[in-house]
C-alpha positions in Angstrom: -80.3 -85.3 85.2 -77.2 -87.2 86.3 -77.1 -90.9 86.0 -75.9 -92.6 89.2 -73.5 -94.8 87.2 -72.0 -92.3 84.7 -72.4 -88.9 86.3 -73.4 -85.9 84.2 -74.7 -86.5 80.6 -71.8 -84.5 79.0 -69.2 -86.8 80.6 -70.7 -90.0 79.2 -68.7 -91.8 76.4 -70.1 -91.6 72.8 -71.9 -94.5 71.3 -70.3 -96.4 68.4 -72.8 -94.9 66.0 -72.0 -91.4 67.0 -68.3 -92.0 66.6 -68.7 -93.4 63.1 -70.8 -90.4 62.1 -68.1 -88.0 63.3 -65.3 -89.9 61.4 -67.3 -90.0 58.2 -67.9 -86.2 58.4 -64.2 -85.5 58.9 -63.2 -87.6 56.0 -65.7 -85.9 53.7 -64.3 -82.5 54.7 -60.7 -83.5 53.9 -61.7 -85.0 50.6 -63.4 -81.8 49.6 -60.4 -79.8 50.7 -58.0 -81.9 48.6 -60.3 -81.7 45.6 -60.4 -77.9 45.9 -56.6 -77.6 46.2 -56.1 -80.0 43.4 -58.5 -78.0 41.2 -56.8 -74.7 42.0 -53.4 -76.3 41.3 -54.6 -77.6 37.9 -56.2 -74.3 37.1 -53.0 -72.5 38.0 -50.9 -74.9 35.9 -53.3 -74.5 33.0 -53.1 -70.7 33.4 -49.3 -70.7 33.5 -49.2 -73.0 30.5 -51.6 -70.7 28.7 -49.4 -67.6 29.5 -46.3 -69.4 28.3 -48.0 -70.6 25.1 -49.5 -67.2 24.5 -46.1 -65.5 25.1 -44.3 -68.0 22.9 -46.8 -67.8 20.0 -47.1 -64.0 20.1 -43.4 -63.2 20.5 -41.9 -62.5 17.1 -38.2 -62.2 16.4 -37.5 -58.5 16.1 -35.2 -56.8 13.6 -31.5 -56.9 14.7 -30.2 -53.9 16.5 -28.5 -52.3 13.5 -28.1 -49.0 15.3 -26.2 -50.8 18.1 -23.8 -52.3 15.7 -22.7 -49.0 14.2 -23.4 -46.2 16.7 -20.4 -44.3 18.0 -20.4 -42.8 21.5 -19.1 -39.2 21.5 -17.4 -37.5 24.5 -17.5 -33.7 25.1 -15.9 -31.1 27.3 -18.2 -29.5 29.9 -19.6 -27.0 27.3 -21.4 -29.9 25.6 -20.0 -28.8 22.2 -16.2 -29.2 22.1 -15.1 -32.8 21.2 -13.0 -34.6 23.8 -13.0 -37.9 22.0 -15.1 -40.9 21.1 -15.6 -44.5 22.0 -15.1 -47.0 19.2 -17.3 -47.7 16.2 -17.7 -51.4 16.2 -14.7 -53.2 14.8 -15.9 -56.6 13.6 -14.9 -59.3 11.1 -17.5 -62.1 11.2 -16.4 -65.7 11.0 -18.4 -68.9 10.3 -18.7 -71.6 12.9 -16.1 -73.7 11.0 -13.6 -70.8 10.9 -13.7 -70.3 14.6 -11.1 -72.2 16.6 -12.2 -75.0 18.9 -10.3 -73.4 21.8 -12.5 -70.3 21.6 -15.8 -72.3 21.4 -14.7 -74.4 24.4 -13.5 -71.4 26.5 -16.8 -69.5 25.9 -19.0 -72.5 26.9 -16.9 -73.3 29.9 -16.9 -69.7 31.1 -20.4 -68.6 30.4 -22.8 -71.6 30.0 -21.6 -75.1 30.6 -25.0 -76.6 29.7 -25.1 -74.8 26.4 -25.1 -77.9 24.2 -27.9 -79.5 26.1 -30.2 -76.7 27.4 -33.2 -75.2 25.8 -31.5 -71.8 25.5 -32.9 -70.5 28.8 -32.0 -70.5 32.5 -35.0 -71.1 34.7 -32.9 -70.7 37.8 -31.8 -67.3 36.5 -35.3 -66.2 35.7 -36.5 -67.2 39.2 -33.7 -65.3 40.8 -34.6 -62.2 38.6 -38.2 -62.5 39.7 -37.2 -62.8 43.3 -35.0 -59.7 43.2 -37.8 -57.7 41.5 -40.2 -58.8 44.2 -37.8 -57.6 46.9 -37.4 -54.3 45.2 -33.9 -54.9 43.9 -32.3 -54.8 40.4 -32.8 -57.6 38.0 -29.6 -59.8 38.1 -27.8 -61.6 35.3 -27.3 -65.3 35.1 -28.3 -65.6 31.4 -27.3 -68.4 29.0 -25.2 -67.8 25.9 -28.4 -67.8 23.9 -30.0 -65.2 26.2 -26.9 -63.0 26.0 -26.9 -63.3 22.2 -30.6 -62.3 22.1 -30.1 -59.4 24.4 -27.2 -58.0 22.4 -28.6 -58.5 18.9 -32.3 -57.9 19.4 -33.0 -56.2 22.8 -31.2 -53.8 25.1 -29.5 -53.9 28.5 -32.5 -52.5 30.4 -32.8 -54.3 33.7 -36.5 -55.0 34.0 -38.5 -58.1 34.5 -40.5 -57.4 31.3 -37.3 -57.4 29.3 -36.0 -60.5 31.0 -39.2 -62.5 30.2 -39.2 -61.3 26.6 -35.5 -62.4 26.5 -36.6 -65.8 27.8 -39.3 -66.3 25.2 -37.0 -65.2 22.4 -34.2 -67.4 23.6 -36.4 -70.4 23.7 -37.9 -69.6 20.3 -34.6 -69.0 18.6 -33.2 -72.2 20.1 -35.9 -74.1 18.2 -35.3 -72.2 15.0 -31.4 -72.0 14.9 -28.8 -74.7 15.4 -26.5 -74.5 18.5 -23.6 -74.0 16.1 -25.2 -70.9 14.5 -26.1 -69.5 18.0 -22.6 -69.9 19.3 -21.1 -68.4 16.1 -23.5 -65.4 16.3 -22.6 -64.9 19.9 -18.9 -65.0 19.3 -19.2 -62.6 16.4 -21.3 -60.1 18.3 -20.1 -59.9 21.8 -17.9 -57.0 22.9 -14.3 -57.8 24.0 -13.1 -54.3 25.0 -10.6 -52.0 23.2 -13.2 -51.4 20.5 -13.2 -55.0 19.3 -16.5 -56.7 18.5 -16.3 -60.4 17.8 -13.6 -63.0 18.3 -11.6 -62.1 15.1 -11.2 -58.4 16.0 -10.4 -59.3 19.6 -7.7 -61.8 18.5 -6.1 -59.1 16.5 -6.5 -56.4 19.2 -5.0 -58.4 22.1 -2.7 -61.0 20.4 -2.2 -59.7 16.9 -3.2 -63.1 15.4 -6.1 -64.4 13.5 -8.7 -66.1 15.6 -7.9 -69.5 14.1 -4.5 -69.4 15.7 -5.6 -68.7 19.2 -4.1 -70.9 21.8 -6.1 -72.3 24.8 -4.7 -69.7 27.2 -5.4 -66.9 24.8 -8.9 -68.1 24.2 -9.4 -68.4 28.0 -8.4 -64.8 28.3 -10.8 -63.6 25.7 -13.5 -65.6 27.5 -12.5 -63.8 30.7 -12.6 -60.3 29.3 -16.1 -60.5 27.9 -17.4 -60.7 31.5 -16.5 -57.1 32.0 -14.1 -55.5 29.4 -13.4 -52.4 31.6 -12.7 -54.4 34.8 -10.6 -57.0 32.9 -8.7 -54.6 30.7 -5.0 -55.7 30.8 -3.7 -52.3 29.8 -4.6 -51.1 33.3 -2.0 -52.6 35.6 -4.3 -52.3 38.6 -6.6 -54.9 37.0 -4.0 -57.7 36.7 -4.9 -59.6 39.9 -8.6 -59.4 39.1 -7.9 -60.7 35.6 -5.8 -63.5 36.8 -8.5 -64.7 39.2 -11.2 -64.8 36.5 -8.8 -66.3 34.0 -8.0 -69.2 36.3 -11.7 -69.8 36.8 -12.1 -70.2 33.0 -9.0 -72.5 32.7 -10.3 -74.7 35.6 -13.8 -74.8 34.0 -12.2 -76.0 30.7 -10.4 -78.7 32.6 -13.6 -79.8 34.4 -15.3 -80.1 31.1 -12.4 -82.2 29.7 -11.5 -79.6 27.1 -8.0 -79.6 28.4 -6.1 -81.9 30.7 -5.5 -81.3 34.4 -1.8 -81.0 33.6 -2.4 -78.4 31.0 -4.7 -76.5 33.3 -2.1 -76.4 36.0 0.5 -75.1 33.5 -1.8 -72.5 31.9 -3.1 -71.2 35.3 0.4 -70.1 36.4 0.3 -66.8 34.5 -1.6 -64.8 31.9 -0.7 -65.3 28.2 1.8 -62.8 26.8 0.3 -59.6 25.3 2.4 -58.5 22.3 2.8 -54.9 21.5 -0.1 -54.0 19.1 -0.4 -50.7 17.4 -2.9 -49.1 19.6 -5.9 -47.1 18.4 -4.8 -43.5 18.7 -8.2 -42.7 20.2 -6.5 -43.0 23.5 -3.2 -41.3 22.4 -1.8 -38.3 24.3 -2.9 -36.9 27.6 -6.6 -37.1 26.8 -6.4 -40.9 26.9 -6.3 -40.7 30.7 -9.5 -38.6 30.7 -11.4 -41.0 28.4 -10.4 -44.0 30.6 -11.6 -42.2 33.7 -14.9 -41.6 31.9 -15.2 -45.3 31.0 -14.6 -46.4 34.6 -17.0 -43.9 36.1 -19.8 -44.9 33.8 -19.1 -48.6 34.3 -19.4 -48.0 38.1 -22.7 -46.2 37.4 -24.1 -49.3 35.8 -23.4 -48.8 32.1 -22.0 -51.9 30.5 -19.1 -51.8 28.1 -21.1 -52.4 25.0 -23.3 -49.4 25.8 -20.3 -47.1 26.5 -18.3 -48.1 23.4 -21.1 -48.7 20.9 -24.4 -47.4 22.3 -24.4 -44.0 20.4 -24.3 -42.0 23.6 -23.5 -38.3 24.1 -21.3 -38.0 27.2 -20.8 -34.5 28.6 -17.8 -34.5 31.0 -16.8 -32.1 33.7 -13.5 -31.2 32.0 -13.1 -27.5 31.0 -11.3 -27.3 27.6 -9.2 -24.3 28.4 -8.2 -25.5 31.9 -7.4 -28.9 30.5 -5.1 -27.5 27.8 -3.5 -25.2 30.5 -2.8 -28.3 32.7 -1.2 -30.1 29.7 0.9 -27.2 28.7 2.1 -26.2 32.1 3.0 -29.7 33.3 5.0 -30.4 30.1 6.6 -27.0 30.2 8.0 -27.4 33.8 9.0 -31.0 33.5 11.1 -30.2 30.4 12.4 -27.0 31.9 13.6 -28.7 35.2 15.2 -31.6 33.3 16.9 -29.3 30.8 18.3 -27.1 33.6 20.3 -30.0 35.0 21.1 -31.7 31.7 18.7 -34.7 32.1 15.9 -36.2 30.0 12.4 -35.3 31.1 11.0 -38.8 30.4 11.8 -39.9 34.0 10.3 -36.9 35.7 6.5 -36.9 36.1 4.3 -33.9 36.9 0.7 -34.6 37.8 -2.1 -32.0 38.1 -5.7 -32.5 39.4 -8.1 -29.6 39.6 -11.7 -29.7 41.0 -14.6 -27.3 41.4 -14.9 -26.7 45.1 -18.7 -26.6 45.2 -19.7 -29.4 42.8 -16.7 -31.8 43.0 -16.4 -31.7 39.2 -12.9 -32.4 37.9 -12.1 -29.4 35.7 -8.7 -30.6 34.5 -6.3 -33.5 35.0 -2.8 -34.2 33.7 -1.8 -37.8 34.3 1.0 -38.2 31.8 2.1 -37.3 28.3 0.6 -40.3 26.4 -1.7 -42.9 27.7 -0.8 -45.3 24.9 2.9 -45.2 25.8 2.4 -45.4 29.6 -1.0 -46.0 31.0 -0.1 -45.1 34.6 -2.2 -42.1 35.5 0.1 -40.1 37.8 -2.8 -37.8 38.9 -4.6 -40.9 40.2 -1.5 -42.6 41.7 -1.1 -42.3 45.5 2.4 -41.2 46.6 3.7 -39.9 50.0 2.0 -36.6 50.8 4.8 -35.1 52.8 3.8 -31.9 54.7 0.6 -31.5 52.8 -0.8 -34.0 55.3 -0.3 -31.4 58.0 -3.6 -29.7 56.9 -5.5 -32.8 58.1 -3.5 -32.8 61.4 -4.4 -29.1 61.9 -8.1 -29.8 61.3 -8.0 -32.8 63.7 -6.3 -30.7 66.4 -8.9 -28.0 66.1 -11.6 -30.5 66.4 -9.9 -32.0 69.4 -10.1 -28.8 71.3 -6.9 -26.9 70.3 -6.7 -23.4 68.9 -4.7 -21.6 66.2 -3.2 -19.6 69.1 -2.0 -22.7 71.0 1.8 -23.2 71.0 3.9 -26.2 70.5 7.6 -27.2 70.4 9.5 -25.7 67.4 12.8 -27.3 68.3 14.3 -30.7 67.9 12.9 -33.0 70.5 12.3 -36.7 71.2 8.7 -37.8 71.9 8.2 -40.0 75.0 8.8 -43.6 74.3 10.5 -42.8 71.0 14.2 -43.6 70.3 14.8 -41.0 67.6 14.3 -37.2 67.8 12.0 -35.3 65.6 13.8 -32.7 63.5 12.7 -29.9 61.2 14.1 -29.4 57.7 17.9 -28.8 57.9 17.4 -29.2 61.7 16.2 -25.6 62.0 15.3 -24.5 65.5 12.1 -22.3 65.8 12.0 -22.0 69.5 10.2 -23.8 72.4 6.9 -22.1 71.6 5.4 -21.7 68.1 1.7 -21.3 67.5 -0.2 -23.4 65.0 -0.3 -20.6 62.4 3.5 -20.3 62.4 3.8 -24.1 62.5 1.6 -24.3 59.4 3.1 -21.5 57.4 6.7 -22.6 58.0 5.8 -26.4 58.0 7.4 -27.0 61.3 7.6 -30.8 61.8 8.4 -30.7 65.5 5.3 -28.7 66.4 3.0 -31.0 64.5 4.4 -34.1 66.1 4.0 -32.2 69.5 0.3 -31.6 68.6 -0.2 -35.2 67.7 1.3 -36.5 71.0 -0.9 -34.2 73.0 -4.1 -35.5 71.4 -5.6 -38.7 72.8 -5.2 -41.3 70.0 -3.8 -38.4 67.9 -2.7 -40.5 64.9 -6.0 -42.2 64.5 -7.9 -38.9 64.8 -5.7 -37.3 62.1 -6.2 -40.2 59.7 -9.9 -40.2 60.4 -10.0 -36.5 59.6 -8.1 -37.0 56.3 -10.5 -39.7 55.3 -13.5 -37.6 56.3 -12.6 -34.7 54.1 -11.9 -36.9 51.1 -8.4 -38.6 51.3 -8.9 -42.4 51.1 -6.6 -44.5 53.3 -3.8 -46.3 51.5 -0.1 -47.3 51.9 2.0 -45.5 54.5 -1.0 -44.6 56.8 1.0 -45.6 59.9 -0.5 -45.3 63.3 2.3 -43.3 64.9 3.0 -39.8 66.1 4.8 -38.8 62.9 1.8 -39.3 60.6 1.5 -35.5 60.0 4.9 -35.6 58.3 3.4 -37.4 55.3 4.4 -41.0 54.8 0.7 -41.5 54.0 0.1 -41.9 50.3 -2.7 -40.1 48.6 -3.3 -39.3 44.9 -3.2 -35.7 43.5 -6.9 -36.1 42.6 -7.9 -37.1 46.1 -5.7 -34.4 47.6 -7.4 -31.7 45.5 -10.8 -33.1 46.5 -9.9 -33.2 50.2 -8.5 -29.7 50.3 -11.7 -28.5 48.4 -13.6 -29.5 51.6 -11.9 -26.8 53.5 -12.6 -24.3 50.8 -16.2 -25.4 50.7 -16.8 -24.5 54.4 -16.3 -28.0 55.6 -18.7 -29.8 53.1 -17.1 -32.7 51.3 -18.2 -33.4 47.7 -17.0 -36.5 45.9 -15.0 -35.8 42.7 -16.4 -37.0 39.4 -15.7 -36.6 35.7 -19.1 -37.2 34.0 -21.8 -34.6 34.3 -24.5 -36.0 32.0 -25.2 -38.8 29.5 -27.8 -38.7 26.7 -28.9 -41.5 24.5 -28.9 -41.2 20.7 -32.4 -39.7 20.8 -31.3 -36.9 23.2 -32.9 -38.3 26.3 -31.0 -37.9 29.5 -30.2 -41.3 30.9 -27.7 -40.3 33.6 -26.8 -37.2 35.6 -24.2 -36.8 38.3 -25.7 -36.1 41.7 -22.8 -36.5 44.2 -23.8 -36.9 47.8 -22.5 -34.0 49.8 -21.6 -34.5 53.5 -20.4 -32.2 56.2 -16.9 -33.3 57.2 -15.9 -30.5 59.6 -17.6 -27.5 61.0 -17.6 -24.3 59.1 -15.5 -22.6 61.8 -12.8 -25.3 61.7 -12.8 -25.1 57.9 -12.3 -21.3 58.1 -9.5 -21.7 60.6 -7.7 -24.2 58.5 -8.1 -22.0 55.5 -6.7 -19.0 57.4 -3.6 -20.9 58.5 -3.0 -22.3 55.0 -3.4 -18.8 53.6 -0.4 -17.8 55.7 1.7 -20.4 53.9 1.2 -18.4 50.8 1.6 -15.0 52.4 4.6 -15.6 54.6 5.6 -19.2 54.4 6.8 -21.8 52.0 4.2 -21.1 49.3 5.0 -17.5 48.4 5.7 -18.4 44.7 1.9 -18.4 44.0 1.3 -14.8 45.1 1.5 -14.0 41.3 -2.1 -15.2 41.0 -3.3 -12.0 42.5 -6.3 -13.5 44.4 -6.6 -15.1 47.8 -5.0 -18.6 48.0 -4.7 -21.1 50.8 -2.4 -24.1 50.5 0.5 -26.2 51.6 3.8 -27.3 50.2 5.2 -30.8 50.7 8.6 -32.3 50.2 9.1 -36.0 51.3 12.5 -37.5 51.9 13.6 -41.1 52.2 16.6 -42.4 54.1 18.9 -44.8 52.3 21.0 -47.6 54.0 24.2 -45.8 53.1 23.3 -42.7 55.1 22.2 -40.6 52.2 18.6 -39.5 51.5 16.4 -39.0 48.5 13.4 -36.8 47.8 10.6 -39.0 46.6 7.7 -36.6 46.2 7.2 -32.8 46.0 3.7 -31.2 46.3 1.8 -28.0 46.2 -1.9 -28.3 47.1 -3.9 -25.1 47.3 -7.2 -23.5 46.5 -9.0 -20.3 45.8 -12.6 -19.9 46.9 -13.8 -21.7 43.7 -11.1 -24.1 42.6 -8.9 -26.6 44.4 -5.8 -27.9 42.6 -3.1 -30.4 43.6 0.3 -30.6 41.8 2.7 -33.5 42.5 6.2 -34.3 41.1 7.7 -37.7 41.3 10.6 -39.4 39.4 11.5 -42.8 38.0 9.5 -45.4 36.2 7.6 -46.3 39.4 7.4 -42.8 40.8 9.8 -43.6 43.7 13.0 -42.2 42.2 15.1 -39.4 43.5 13.8 -35.9 42.7 16.9 -34.2 43.9 18.5 -35.0 40.5 16.1 -32.4 39.1 16.4 -29.8 41.8 16.4 -26.2 40.6 20.0 -25.0 40.2 21.0 -23.2 43.4 18.5 -25.0 45.5 19.6 -27.6 48.1 16.8 -29.9 47.2 13.6 -30.3 45.1 11.2 -28.2 47.2 7.5 -28.3 46.9 7.7 -24.5 46.9 9.6 -24.4 43.6 8.5 -26.3 40.5 5.3 -27.7 42.0 4.2 -24.2 43.1 5.3 -22.6 39.8 3.3 -25.2 38.0 0.2 -24.6 40.2 0.4 -20.8 39.7 0.7 -20.9 36.0 -2.1 -23.4 35.5 -4.4 -21.5 37.8 -4.0 -18.3 35.8 -6.0 -19.9 33.1 -8.3 -21.9 35.3 -9.4 -18.8 37.2 -9.6 -16.5 34.3 -13.0 -14.6 34.3 -13.9 -15.8 37.8 -14.9 -13.4 40.5 -12.1 -12.6 43.0 -13.5 -13.9 46.3 -11.9 -13.3 49.7 -11.9 -16.2 52.2 -14.0 -15.8 55.3 -12.1 -14.6 58.4 -10.8 -17.1 61.0 -13.2 -18.2 63.8 -10.4 -19.0 66.3 -12.3 -22.0 67.6 -11.5 -23.1 71.2 -9.9 -19.7 71.8 -10.5 -17.8 75.1 -10.4 -14.5 73.3 -13.0 -14.1 70.5 -12.1 -12.1 67.4 -14.3 -10.3 65.0 -14.3 -12.0 61.6 -12.0 -10.4 59.0 -13.7 -8.2 56.4 -14.0 -9.9 53.1 -13.2 -8.4 49.7 -16.1 -7.5 47.5 -16.4 -9.7 44.5 -15.2 -8.2 41.2 -15.6 -9.7 37.8 -12.3 -10.0 35.8 -12.9 -9.6 32.1 -12.1 -12.7 30.1 -10.5 -10.8 27.3 -8.3 -8.4 29.3 -5.5 -8.8 31.8 -6.6 -9.2 35.4 -6.4 -6.0 37.5 -6.5 -5.3 41.2 -10.0 -5.4 42.7 -10.8 -2.6 45.2 -10.8 -3.7 48.8 -11.9 -2.1 52.1 -9.3 -0.7 54.4 -8.8 -2.8 57.5 -10.6 -1.6 60.6 -7.8 -3.0 62.8 -4.1 -3.5 62.2 -2.7 -7.0 61.7 -2.0 -8.1 65.2 0.3 -11.1 64.6 4.0 -10.5 65.3 6.1 -10.2 62.1 8.2 -13.2 63.1 5.0 -15.3 63.8 6.1 -16.2 67.3 3.4 -17.2 69.7 3.3 -17.4 73.5 6.1 -18.9 75.4 4.0 -21.4 77.3 3.4 -24.9 75.9 -0.1 -25.6 74.6 -2.8 -27.1 76.6 -6.5 -27.1 75.9 -7.1 -24.4 78.5 -4.0 -22.3 77.8 -5.0 -20.7 74.4 -2.1 -18.4 73.8 -2.1 -14.7 72.8 -4.6 -12.7 70.9 -4.6 -11.5 67.3 -6.2 -8.9 65.1 -7.9 -8.5 61.8 -5.9 -8.2 58.6 -6.3 -6.5 55.3 -7.3 -8.8 52.4 -4.8 -11.6 52.2 -3.7 -11.1 48.6 -2.4 -7.6 49.3 -0.7 -7.8 52.7 2.8 -6.6 53.2 5.1 -9.6 53.1 8.4 -10.1 54.8 11.5 -10.7 52.7 12.9 -14.2 52.5 13.5 -17.2 50.4 10.4 -17.8 48.3 10.8 -21.5 48.4 10.8 -21.5 52.2 12.9 -23.6 54.5 10.7 -26.7 54.7 8.0 -28.2 52.7 
């Protein structure tokens, strides 16, 4: 019933007694809540303390990793039996704390663990970060103290798990209570790996500076503190590492100054440049051509997550992709032709460099690589050094054009002409005129510059599409990749290894497979700890790959690559000869190439001259030749090497051309039946079917007279007999251009 003064009962104000009762009840609830939270917190703390106490009391200092100290890592060829080399047995001369120079102690603390002298041997922040990364599904990260690093090296392993990290934490805390800081730092500096097979500061001082550790200067100590962070990445013998080393070295120098170990003035002076590295008698483990292979193995495993101490002292068995016979053939052939070409013109061969890189088409495995005569004398790996690709880059332009809607039957300008908006005309080698209309097959086989520039200009954003195609099939972008219409002429720089890998994509029906040099790694118990599984990716359609292969096969049959017909099996490839104009009006040849493949193996050969690989190759031109053509020594080198590399392999014919974007469809060419060539007998001709149609391309390779458009596809063609037994026109084997 409503009260006339207050209205409905529910709207009346509470009495004072009711309000007090409500307030008391709320406070009681809050108090109980706080008590419960406090109890749980205390219980959690007690549990955590109990876990820590239990972990600390039950963790016993294990025996030192004696095996780690002495185990040698062995490297094998791809048969898993033939020795390729080994990575160092640990080279160590222990020093006492007093024998160690103050500069080295200071540099190590400044670089790795500034709180070393005051901490408890552990990094709580590092452990929290490790736990957080594990919780998110990532890898456990570093961030360890010097004590933790010492524990990991001497007593544990490099396994990146949370269990190992917590065990490391307990051991580090325990050992910090049982050992003095001086003994821990001395143990660390005697145990850590410095690269080049040197374990401990004394061996490292000898290896890098040829002095006893007690004589190390502050800059030299700072460098050694730099290199322990990652001996492969900070190896000064690799010139490509110098900028990376200098950056880390300056960090160490500045840290030493911030900790007052050196003055600001000294820091400013030391940071200007790295200390001098005197010539030290190098371990012949890396001597000769195989040194380049071993270094590639090191880098690949480092990138795969192996640390340097595992690689150089973990007792691993590394099975590489290198084929022993093919590798020896690469060494023999490269050295034979560099000496032969230099001797023919009365010059020394030391300034002429041949590079060979050979990969398996289907797997991406590097079968052989010649980067130089001696890694110890010159660590530059010419097979991994990018240089101007010359006309070998036209293969990527061809693929890009086919993808953009053009056909092998389309025709382009074969004469000297000036592209719209350009000031200088495009010319062919020796200003040769091929006619107003040449098809892409003729343009490829004779390496016609003007036709490829014409193709580029007719494509929307042609240069970008060509460079994108090159990258897609496996050629990484580098210097000289200029966005202009003359990009097919090969100012773009690519290494022989990347060229072999990129061309392999065309041989592999358009599937790109990353090249690699390590097949498998086993630990000292025989357990497989690593296997290569390169990620395959379709770069171009199968039809485009077949058309590119068909055009490149004409280079060998009728064009600039006829030297390699001696291989007696189908080959598709491209020559390349790159010139450079000088201010005085003369020109030099700075690179010469032959890049080609069979159905199973893709191989790139490059010749360069001079200490930096930018010298004039014409000084070594074959007597009687007007220049150093890609179709001469590079092609001869390729053919001789491939005789060994392909020995015993089935002879496989390439698939016929698809003639993509052509108005007139053609039947695929018949392919040769596979025949096995005995490994112990000379190769013989394999039987092949007779062609069902005659070869319909004109002998002179001329296409239609009309200029190419994406709707005018030119004239038809026919099937051909197997490519390695077609009748060939007479002519200069080296060709006119390259």
